[in-house]
N, C-alpha and C positions, 0 to 999 in steps of 0.2 A: 501275172503268173505267181503261184505260190511255190517257192523253191524249197521250203522246208517246213516240216510240221513237228510240233513239240508233243511228246507224250504227256500222259497225265502227270500233274505236278507232284514232285516228291520233295520232302524237306531235306535240304542239304546245307552244309556249311561252305564257306568260301573255299575255293580251290578244288571242289569236287568236280569230277568229269561227268558231263551230261550227254548221254548218247542220243542221237536224233537221226531218224531215217529221212533221207532226201530222195524225193521222186522227181524225175525230170520229164517234162512233157515232150513227146516227139514232135508235136506241131510247132513248138517254139525252139526246140533244139534239134535240128535235122541231123540225121546220122546217129542218133542215140536210141537205145532200146528202153524198155520199161523196167529193166533190172534196177533194183535199189542199191545204192552204195551207202555203207554205214560210215558216218563221220563222228568224230569226238571233238568237243571244244571244252576249254577250261573257263569256267565262269567265276569271277571274283565279285563277291557281294560284301557290303558293309552293313552291319546291323546297328542302328542308331538307338539312343536311349528312349526316343519317343515311339519305338516299335516300327519305325519306317526302315525300308531297305533301299540301299543305293547300289545300283549296278555299276561297278568300277570298270570291268573290262571283259571282253570275250576274245579268247585266243585259242589257236589250234592246240589240242592236247596230244600227249604222247600215248599211244595205245600199243597193246601187245600183238604182234604179228604171229599168229599160231602156226603159220607155215614154216617159218625158220626160227621161231623162238626169240626174235629180237624186238627191241622197242622201236617202233616206227611212227613218225608223226602222221596223224590222220590225214592231213592234207596231202602228204606224199603218197600214201596208199591210194588216195582217190585219183591223184594225177596219173597213176600208173594204170588205172582201169581202162581197158580198150573201148568201153562204151561211152566214155565221156571225152568230148572234144574241147569243151570250154575250159579255160584256165582255172585252176583251183583257187587262185587269189580272188578272181571275180566272184566265184560261187561263195567263197568264205565271207567276202564283204557283204554280199546280199543276205547270206544266212545270218550274219551278225546283226544287220539292221532289223531283220524280222524277229530275231531272238530278243533284241532289246525292246521292241514294241510289245512282244508277248510278255516279257518280264514286267513291263509297266502295267499291263492288264492284270497280271497275276499277283501284283504286289499286295493289293488289299487282302486277297485270300491268304497269301503267305503270312501276312502280319497277324491275321486273326488266328491262324493255326499255331503260330509261334506264341501268341498270348496264351492260348489254351494249354500249350505244352508247359509254359512257364508257371501257369497257375497250378497244374498238376504237380510240378516240381516243388513249388512253394508249399502246397497242401501236404505233400508227403513229408517234407522237412519240418513243417509245423507240428505234425504229430510226433516226429522224432524228437523235436526240441523239448517236448514236454518231459521226456525222460532224461534230458541232459541238464547239467548244472548251468548256472548263469555264465560261467567262464567258457564252457564248451559252446554255449549258444553264441557268445561273442566271437569265438574262433570260427564258427560256421558262417556267421554273418560276414566276417572279414574274408573268408575263403570265397564267398560268393562275390564280394566286391572285387577281389583280385581277378576272378574269372572274367568279370565284365570289363575290368581295366585292360586286361590282355586283349580282349576283343576290340576295344576302342583304340588300341594303338595301331593306327593305319600307317601305311608306307609314307604318306605325305607328312604325318606328324613326326615320324622318326627322322625323315630328312630335315625337317625344320629344327628338330632338337640337335641334329648333328652339327649344325652351325653354332650351337651353344656349348657351354661347359668346356671351353678351351683353357688349358693350363698355361700354354705359351701363346701369347697373342700374336707375336710376330714370328711365325714359323716359316723361316726362309728355307730355300733349298740347301744352303750351306750352313744351316743352323748348328748342326753337330760339329762342324769344323770350329765354329766360334766357341762352343762348349769345350771342345777338346783343347783349344788354345788356353782357355781359362783354367782348365784342369792342370795343364803343364805349368802355369804360373803359380797356382795356389797349392798344388800337391806337395806333400812333404814325405820323402822316402817312398814315392809311388802311391801314396794314399791321400784321398781328399777327406778332410775332417767334416763332420756334420755342420759345424758352425760356418763353413765356407760354401756349403751346398747352394744356398740362395744366390750368392754372387756368381757362382760357377754357371748356373743355368739361366742367369739374366733376370733374377727376381730379387735383386738387392733391396729394393724399396719395400718388398713384402716378405721380409726375412722370417717372421713368425709363421706365416702361411706356408712358406717353402719348407720350414723345418717340420711342420705337421705332415706335409706330404712325404718328406723323407722318412719319417717314422712309420707312416702308413705303408709305404713301399717295403720298408724293412720288415714289418710285421707279416707281410705276405710271404716272406721267405723264412718266417719263424726265427727271425734274428732281431737282436737289439744291439746295434753296432754304433760306434762313434766315428767310424771312418770306412771308406770304400775305395776299391781300386778302379782303374779306368774301365775294365770289363763290366764291373757292377754298375758303374755310372752309366755306361751305354745301355745296359738293361733297364735301368731306371728311366733314362731318357726315352727309350723306345716305348715304354708304357705311358709316359706322360704325353708323348706326341702321337699316340695311337689314334688313328682316324675313326675307330669304332666308338660310337656313342656309348654303348653298353660298357665298354672297357673304361672309358673316362668316368662314367657314372659310378662304376664300382670303386674306382680310386677315391672319388669324392665321398662315397659312402664309408669307405674304410677309414678315411681321415676323421670322420665323426665317430665311427664305431670302434672305439679304442680297446674295448675288452673282447672284440672279435666274436661276439655271440650272435651276429647277424641282426641285431636289434639296436635301434637308436632311442634312447630315453630323452625326456625333456631336458635334463641337465646337460646331456651331450649336445642337444640342439642349441641350448643357450650358449654353450662354450664355442661352437662353431660360428654362431652369430656374432659374438664378441670378437672372434678372430677376424671375420670378414669385415666388421666395422673398423677394426684397428688397421687392417690393410688398406682400407679406403678412406681413412681419416674422417670417420663419421662418429664423432664423440658422443653425440646425442643418441644415436642408435645403440651405441655400446651401453649407455645408461639404461636403455629400455629393452635390453636383450631378454630379460626374463618375461616381460609382457609379450614380446613377439614369439618367443619359444612356446608359450602357452597357446598363442593363436595358431601356430602351426600344428601343435598337437590336437587342438580342438577340431581343426579341419581334417587332418589325416588319420586321427584316431577316434572316430565317433563311438567305437565300441568301448572306449576307455580301458584298453588293455595296458596302457602305460608305456607303450613303445610303438615305433613304426618300423617298417621294413623297406627293403630296396625298391620294390615295385611302387610303394606309396610315394617315395621321393621322386621317382620317375614320373608318376602321374602329375604331381604338382608342377614339375618342370615342363611337361608337355602341355599342360593346361594354362600356362602362364599368359599366353596371348589372349585367352578367353577372359581372364581376370583383368587384363590391361585394355579392355575395350573402351575405357573412358577416355582414351587419347588415341583415337584412330588416325592413321595416316591420311593424307589428302588423296582424293580419288583421281584416277586417270579417266580419260575418255578416248575412244579410238579415233575420233575426229582430230583431237588435239595432238595425239601421237603421230598421226599421219602428217599433220602440218609440221610438226617438229622434224619428222624424217625428211621432209622436203628440203630443209636447210642443210642436211647432211650430204646431199648429192654433190658430187665433185663439179667444180666450176673451173673455168680456164683461169690462168694466172692473172691475166689482165682484168678479167671480171672480178676476181677476188680482190685485187688491189683497188679497183674503182669502187667496189662495195665498201671496203674499209675506209677509203677516203671520204665517201659520201656520209658514212656513219660518223666519222670523226668530225666532219663539218657540221653535221646535224646536232651532235652532242656538245660541241664547243664553239658554236658560232658567236655566242655572246662574248666569250673570252677573247676570241680571235679578233673581232672588230675593235674591242676596247684596247687590246694590246697593240693592234696595228695602228690605231689612231695615236696612241701614246708614243710609239716608236717614230711615227711620221712627224709628230710635233717636235720631238727631240732632234730628229735629223734635220728638220727645217731650221730650228734655232741654231744648231751647230753650224750648218752651211752659211746661214745669214751672217753670223759673227766671223766666221772664217773668211768670207769674201770681204766683209767690211774692214777688217784689220789688215787685209792684204793691200789696201790702199793707204795704210798708215805708214809713216816713215820708219817706225820701229821694225817693220818687216825687213828692211834692207840689212839691218844688223842682226836681228834675232831669227830671221828666216821663219820656217814653218813651226818653230817651237812656240812662238807667241800666238800664232793662229790657232794651234791645237789647244793651248791653255785657255784662250778666250772663248773658243767654241765650247769646251768642256764647262767653263764657268757659266755660260748661258743655260746649259742643260741642268747644271746644279741649282741655279736659282729657280728654275721651273719645278724640279723634283723636290726641292726643299719646301716649296709651297704645296705641291700636290700630295706629299706624304702625310699631311695632316688630315686630309679629307676622308680616307678610309677608316680613321679612328674617331670620326665625329659620329658616334653611335646613335645619338638621337636623330640626327639628320638622315642617316641611312635607314633607321627604323621607319621614319616617315616616308622616305622615298620608296621603300619596298612596297608600300600600300598604294602607290600611284602607278600609272601606266608605264612609267619609266622602268619599273621593275620587270616588265616584259622584255626589255632590251639590254639591261645592264645586270651583270651577275653580282648582285650585292652580297650574296652568300660568300663570295671569295674576297671580301674586303681585307681580311688579315693577310691572305696570300698576296694580294696586290700591294699591300703595305710592305711586305717583305721584299717583293720584287723591286719596288721603287728604292728600297734601302740598298739593294745590290747595285742598282744603277748609280746611286749616290757614291758608293764605294769606288766604282770605276771612274766616275767623274772627278772625285777627289784625287785619285792616283794620277789621272791625266793632267789635271790643273796644277796641283802642287808639285808633281814630279817634273813637269816641263818648266815651271818657274824656277825651282830650286836647282835642278840639274842641267838646265839648258839656257834659259833666258838670262838668269843672273850672271853665270860665267861669261856669256857673250857680251853682256853689258859692261862688266868690269874690264874685259879684255879689248874693248873697242878703242880705236884711235881717237885722239882729240877732235879731229875733223869729223869723223863719223858721229861722235857724241854731240858735238855742237850743231850739226845739221839735222840729225834724225832723232836724238834722244834728249833734247833739251827739256822735255816734260818732266824728267826726273830731277831737275834742278840745275842751277848754274854750275855747281861743282859735281864732278862725277863721283857717285857714292862707291863705297867699298861693299864687299859681300855682307859684312856684319851690319853696315848701315841699312842695307835692304832688309835684313832679317829683323833688326831691332826696331824698324819703323812700325807705324800702326798697322799697315797691311800685313807685314810679316808676323808680328806678335799675335794679332787676331786670327790669322790663318793657322798658325801652329797650334794655338790653344783650341781652335775648333777641331782640328784633326785629332788632337789628344782626347777631347771629350767624346767625339763621335766614335773613336776607336774603342774606348772603354764601354760605351753604350752598346756598340755592335757586338763586341766579344761576349759580354755578359748576357746578351739576348739570344745567343746561339743555344741550341737544345742541350749541348754538353754541359754548359754552366747553368742554364735556367732549370733543367730537370735533375740537377745533382748527379749527372752521369760521370763527372770527373770528381774523384775523391782527393781532396787536398788536406795536408796536415794542418792542425791548428797553429796559429789563428787564421790561416789563409782560407779555411773552409767557409768563412763568412762571406767570401766573394762569390760563392755558388748558391744556387737556390732562387726561389721566386723573389724574395726580398731584395737580393742584390740586383736582379733584373729590374724590379719596380723602381728602386731609388736611382739606379744608374740611368734609367730612361728619362728621368726628370732633369738630367743634365741638358736636355734639349732647350730648356728655358735659357740657359747660358749661351748655348750654341746660336740661337736665333738673335740674341742681343749682339753677340760678336759678329754674326753675319751681316747685320744692318750696319754696324760700324765699319766692317771690312768693305762693304759696298759703297760707303761714303768716301773713304780715303783711297781713291784710285789714281794711279800715276798718269795714265794716258787719257783719262776723261775728266773734264773740269766743269762742264755744263750740268746743272743739277737734274734737268729732266732726262738726261742721258744716263744718269745713275739709277738704273731700273730695279735694283734689288728690292727696295721697299714696295715698289709697285706689284711685284710678284707675290710678296708675302702678306700684303695688307688684308685682303679678303680672307684667305685661309686662317691666318693667325687670329683675326677678330672672330671668325666663326668658331674656331676651337676654343678660344677664351670664353666666348659666350656659352658654349656647351659646358665648360667647367664651372662657370658661375651658376648656370641653371642647375647643374647637379648638386652644387653646394646648397643652394636655397631649397631645392626640391627634397633633398634628403632630410632637411630639418622640418619641412612641411609634412612629409610622410612619417608621422609618428606612429610607431607600431608598439604593441604590447605583447610580450611573449605569453602564449597560452599553454604550451606544452613543450617539454624538452625530453628527448629520449636518446640514450646512447646504446647502440646495438653492437653485436660482434663484428669484427673486422674494422673497428675504429671509425664507425659511421655515427655522426651526430645529426639527429633530426630536430629541426626547429619549426614549430608551428606558432604563427603569430597572427595578430589581428590584421584584417585587411582594410587599408584606408579607403574611404568612400570614393576617392578620385582615382584609385589605382585600377585601371582596366588593362587587361592583357589577354593574349591568346595562348592556347595550349601549345607548348613547344618553345615558348620564349623564355628568356632568362632575366635575372636582375642582379645588381651588385649589392653586396652586403658589407657593412663596416661595423666593427666592434671597437669602440674607442678604448676600452680597457685593454685590448691587445695592441692596437696601433691607431692613433688618431688620423693617420694619413692613408692607410692602405684600404682599397676597395677590391673585392674579389667577386668574380661572376659565378653564379650558380643557377642551374636550371630550376624553374618553378615546378614543383611536383603536385601542387594542388590544381584542381580544375577551375576554369573561369566561373563556373556556377557555384563553387564553394564559398562559404562566408569567412574563410581564413586563407592565409598564405602559408605555404610550407616549402622548405628546402631540405635536401639531404646532403650533408657535407662529409666527405671521407678524409681521414687524416693522411695527407700526402706530402705536405710541406711544413715549414716552420710556423707559418701563420695558422694553418688549420690545426697543427699540433698544439699550439698555445691556446687556441679557441676551445678545443676539446678539454684540455686540462682545466681551463677556467670554469667550464660548465660542469665538469666532473666534481668540482668542489662543492657545488650547490645542489647536485642531484642526490637522490636517495635510492636504495634498492626498491624495486617495484613490489607492490602488493600482489596478492594472489590474483591470477587472471590477467595481469598486465604484462605486455612484452617488454623486452629491452633489459640490458644489464643494469642501467640506472635511469631514473626518471625524475622529472620535476614538472610542476605546473603552478598555477596561480595560488594554490593553497600551501605551497612549500614555504617553510618558515624563513629560509635564507632568501635574500633578495637576488633576483636574476640579473645578469649583466644587461646593459643597454645595447640595443641594436639600431642601426640606421640602414635604410634600404634606398636604392635608386633604380629606376627602371619604369616599365619593362623595356627590353631591347629585343630586336628581331633576330630570328634564327631560322635555318632551313626547315626545321620540323613544323613551323607554324603554318606552312602551306599545305599541310596534309589533306585538307578538305578538297583539293582539286583533283585528287586521284581516286580511281575506282576501287583499288585495293591497296592496302598498306602492308609493307614488310618492315617491322621495327626490330632492329638488332642492337642490343646493348651488351657491353662487356663490363661486368662488375658494376661500379658506380655509374657507368655510362648508360644504365637503364633509366636514369632520372628524367631526361627530356621526354621520354615516352610514357611515363606514368600519368602525366597530366593529360596526354592524348587519350590513353585508355579510359581515364575517368570521364573525359569530355564525351567520348564515344558512348560510354555507358549512360551518361546523363541524357544524351540524345536518344538512345534506344528507349529509355524509360519514358521520355516525353512523347516519342512517336507512338508507343503503345497506349499511353494515356489518350493521345489525340485520336487514335484508331477506336478506342473504346467509346470516347465521346461522340465520334462521328457515327458509330453504329447506334448509339442511344438516340442521337438526333434524328437519324434516318427512320428509326422505328416509330417515332412520334410525329414525323413530318406529315404523314397522311391525315392524322387526326386534326392537326392545326393548319392544314393547307388552305382552307377557306378564309380563315382570319388573317393569315399571313399575306394573302394577295393584296389586301387593301393597305397594309402597312409596309409592304416591301419597298415601294419607291422612296419611303422616308428613311430607310435603314442604310447606313454606310458600312460597307464590308471592311473589316479590319485588314490591315496590310499583312500579307502572308510572308512568313519568313522563307528564305531560300532553303530548299530541301537539301539534306546532306547527300553528297554525291557518293561518298565512300560506302561500299556494300560489305566489305570484309576487311578485317585487320588480323595480322599474324605477328605475334610478339615472341621473339626469341631472346631469352636472357641467359647469358653464359657467365658463370662465376666459378671461382676456385674453392670457396668456403661454404660449408653447409649453413653457417650462421647468417650468411648474406640474405637468405630467403626471409628472414624476419623483417628486413627493411620495408618490404611492400606486401607483407602477408595479408593485411587487411584489404588492400586493393584487389589482390588476386582472388580472394574468397568472395569479395563483393561482385566481381565480374562473373565468376563461376555461378553465383546464385541468381543474379538478375538477367544474365544474357541467355534467355531461354531459346532464342532463335539461332544461336551459334554464330553471331556476327564476329565475335572476337575469339581467336584461338591462341592460347598461350602455351609456350613450351619453355620449361626450365631445363638448363643443362648444367650439371656439376662435373667439372673436369677432374676433380680429385678422385673420383670413382672410376674404376676400370670399365672399359666399354662393355656394353651388353653382349653377353656371350662368353666373357671371361669367367673362369671358375671362381676367381676371387670376388666377383660381384654377383655370382649366380644366385646364392642364397638371399642376398639383399634384394635382388629383383623378384624372387619368389615372395618374400615377406612383403615387399612393396605392393605387388599385385594382390596378394591375399588381403592385406589390411585395407586397401582401397575398396575391394569388393565387399568386405564386411562393414567397414566404418565410413567409407567415402572420403578418406584423408590420406594424402601421400606421406609416407613415413619420413622422407628426406626433407621436404620443404614445409611440412605441417599444414599444407593447403590442399585444396581440391584439384590443383594442377599437377599433372604428372611430371616427375623429374626424370629426365633422360641422363644417361651416363656418358662420359667422355665429351668430345666436341661434335657439334653438328656437321653433317656432310652437306656443305652449302650448295654444292652442285645438285644434289638430290632435292634440296629444299626449293631451289629456283625452278628445277625441272617440274616438280609437282605443281607449283604455283602456275607455271606456264601452261601446263596441261589442264588444270582446273579452271583457269580464268583466261580463256581464249579471247583475243582481241581486246583485252583490258589494258588499262594504263596503270601500272603498278609503281608506286613510289617506294623506293628502298631507302630508308633512313637509318644511319649508322652513327653510333657514338662509342668510341673506344680506341684501342691501339691502332696506329697507322698501318701496321702490317696486314691486318684483316681488311682494312679499307681498300687496299690494293687488290686483294683477292676478290672481294665482292664487286668492285668496279669492273674488274676483268670479266667476271662471270656475267654481269649485266650486259656487257658488250657482246659476249659470245651468244647469249640467248636472244638478244635483239637481232643477231644475224640469222639465226636459224628458226625462229618461231614468230608467230604473229602477235605475241604479247610484247608490250613495250615496257621495259624496265628503266626507271630513271633513278640514278644513284645520287644520294646527298649525304655529306658528312658534316657533323657538327664541328664548328670552329669557335673558339673563345679568344 
């Protein structure tokens, strides 16, 4: 049935009403006559730059009812017709569908007519332009561009822009109350001075920007004031927080247009760029403000009138996303979304708990069985000694105190032996590559080392506490008969308390407790990371150096422990003195490792090839690669500089790829050793020549001799297992990006090799037909080369979050290389600068515009200086994992993180949540040194 027919097409703009006559067939609609009812609809069309037409909507239009002179919706008038029984909504839906189909059929004809009309318009104006001066011609051209820009401003574009250009990022419901409270605190005699305006509205860190906004709002009122009252402040606040995009855009424009002529010159654009750069701590952008101001004028003022207007600034803001197409967001798929939504369905409490338990066991089964075994061994040793000494005569006098002390002593011997194994780095690196790595969490070696240390502290308290506070007092207070019958092992004469303390057992025990207490306290994060600030000269007991040297007291502790285990009161048979038996193998293994490191560091002679010092206190060392030094991406090595300290070795991630012919590390100045190392290299470095990065540089041609370096390694780390995952999510905070630079380089090298092999295979296949006959006779004699294992990883996403713009210089070369060579889009990089206000904030709006425009013109990001787009503020990690989960369904994603512990907890929790509700498997790993 044809429910509606369109009249001959007429040229109309959007929002015109199009009358159409609707004829209903009596055969299909019983009870209706052949009378026609007139309906009106509102058709919204978008005219695109390529002369295409997009049908946006078809809605009932309001028409004039001539009977009563009122405006009546067309659908309502139809519904009142006595000849129509079908509901107007069904008829309208049917009519809309047919109208859309008809509009598509007529689109080509409409486009051709529109072209002809525009040609007539251009022809007429072309003749008129001959009589105009050059300036008038430019004005006419700009007027035409303005008309087109107004047509291009769609409702969707305006809504998108509405989310941007916010002057107040955190616009709470009670925001005005906070501003009012600030006014009451800062006001003097009922007036708020201009200098306090930024602090009052919560923009204390952007004072210059807030003052420019204050002046712009004052100019609107034709005033130049230095203070305002609360009513005026409320008026200013209402304008700042106005939800209208046009209103906020006007304020931003007025901030730039200081002479209020409705025009912005290049000098004014430069000034606002410098203001925005200052507010966002972008010193380099401030230096290049003139260049970027010229870029904006070139884009927005092609007529070269020397100024831009409000509508041009709006156009640049609305087209920002078009310019930023070089860093598109990850795509969603409906299938993945539906799978994610399945996880959001409500489950019973028992099922939720069982799911969490199963997930916990699945994620932590390696840790659980290792810890369970360790606890079971300690429990068994404690019970064994507890029952053994219960049969001893000393139990009659000392009771359960001696049993507890001896049980704790046995666990102490076991733990003092076991604590050395997690720090045998060479052994652990080798074990990681064996099948044992499938069952033992070697990545948690340092955490296990700390856990054992905590158990030793408990054991020392139980052992020493029971002896000093219980066993010794009971001994000296025993009767002569009790002593002679049960305690004769202590000697023929009953000792005093001081005799027991001054004996070999007492002295060695007390000295061990003192040494272990010093080492344990200085190893805590408060002392090791300088979180506790002590006055001089006590500040020397904080920091990594204090931790490093105090930890070497363990040499004295182990010597005292062996002596302590030989001089036992209640045991006299040598093979029952088991302390040396526990310690023999671990101590020899650890000593062997230290000897190996000593000789290997001398064997691995390295020559410094290049040194560079970058902003943020980062020192880059590039050195020759010893022939025997083989490593994997993600591993680390120890570095020693004898000129700084002949004893200290510090771990650093290797940032060069295994395929490179050199080794490189990036060292940030964080402690006393790194500070001294940077100072030492600064003395021999020189300012870079033109075209070279870094604040200071040095290489083999430098006149001054470079300090000597020793290296030891490589050692295993979680990131080295990246190849077993389908997709990688690499997250680095600041200098925490270093473990992943080597992985990116390695992936890039593999991409290049795969493309070369693909080209070689295509060349071989093209010639195989020609040489097929000759190859058949020689094929049996040919041995096929061993094929390398193909790379499992299909995609990698690198997120680098840093506070300083200069940090991007550290790995600028790597990022540009990846952007140039990764034509298939295997690696996706995202830089985040937290010092810049989030996208949408008015303080960063112009920077975002310049960033988008410069990349569209020159292909370079203005913030990082690379082809990789820099985002502002911090990533929304939930959105990042959601997009990865949607894009890579049923994939195994390795999440590798290096940085502050607080984000590690957030990422680990998000991985757990997404594993619960999606079919994608996230596995979280954190780097430990």
